[in-house]
N, C-alpha and C positions, 0 to 999 in steps of 0.2 A: 544332339544337339537338332538334329530333326524329330525327334517324340516328344521335345520339349514343348517345341513348335509345334505339334501335332494337336499335341494336348491342349494348348493355349487358347488355339482355334475351335476346337470342340467345346472347351470352356465360355468363350464367346460368343459360341452359338447357339449356347445353351440358355446363356443370360438373354441374347435376345430372341429365343421363342419365350421365354417368362414374359419378359417386357411386354412382348404383343399377347400375348395370351390376358395382360394385366391390363393394357390398354384399351382392347378387346372392351373386357367387363365395365371398366369405366365407362365407356363410350354409350352402353348399352344404359349407365344411371344418368345419364348426360353432363357427363363429366367429359373434353376435351383434353384427351391427351395427346403429345407429339411424340415420336419417337427419333433420339437424336443421340449424335456420338459427341462427347465433348473431346477438348482440344487435346488432350491427352488419349482420346482413342477409346473411352471407355463410353458402353452405349447405355443410353440414361433414359428415362420417360420424363417428359416436362409436363408436370401437372397444375394447371390453373385453378388456383381457390376463388371463393366469392367476391374476393377483395380484387381480384383481377392481380393478383399474386402467384408468382411460380416457383416452384422447386423441380427441384430434379430429385426423380426416383431412381435408384441405384439399386444394385444386384450385391448381395455379401454372399459367395456362395460357401466359402468355410462355413457360415452360420446361417445359413438356408433362412435368410433376411432377403427382403424388400425392406429400402433405410429412406431416409428424406431427411436427415439430419441425426448428429449425436447424441440428443437426448434418449434418456427410457423410452419413451413415451413417441419416439421416429421411427422407430421399425415394427415388423410384424413379418413372420415367419411364412415363407413362401410356399412351406408343404403344405398348408391350408387355403388353397386359393380365394376361399368366397372369404372365408374371414378376410384375410388381406383386402381383400376389394373392402368388404365393410367397413375397414379400418381405415384405408388411404381416402377414402371415400367422404368417412366423417371428417379427417382432420382438413381437406380441404375444403368440406361445406360449412369449418369450425373459424376456418385460417388460418394460414401457416402464421409461425410464430413471427418476432419482428426478428429483425436481423438479419446475420451471414448465416447463412447453409453448414450446419457443421460436418463433419467427413468422419465415415471407418473407418477406412482404407488403411491399409498397414500397406505399404509396399516391399514384401521380402525381398526384391532384389537390390534394393538402395543399404537396407541394413548389411543382407552380407559382403556387399559388396566393400562396406565400410570396415568390415574383420578383413577381408582379403587382401587391403590395402596396407 
């Protein structure tokens, strides 16, 4: 159990480093990002679009994505940071889509828990 917790801590630290790096590059382009922690403890980057609407940019580690919704055009690989910054800047300059922000998160712990019960 201790090893599992250490891995989760390392993953969270990595996610935060990715978001900080993304935020610095977005800020250099005139987009104001804010590093936040969601109510459920996930790190995210609040990014405001040209209409002053905020979307949260999350990291999806298994797929190496930054994502800000659940549509195919609302995610980009973080492995190419320059391309990711370009895409997120473009999305923010076009304006975030109307409606609720979709989520790509799969909570494996809940799925496993359902099978244990």
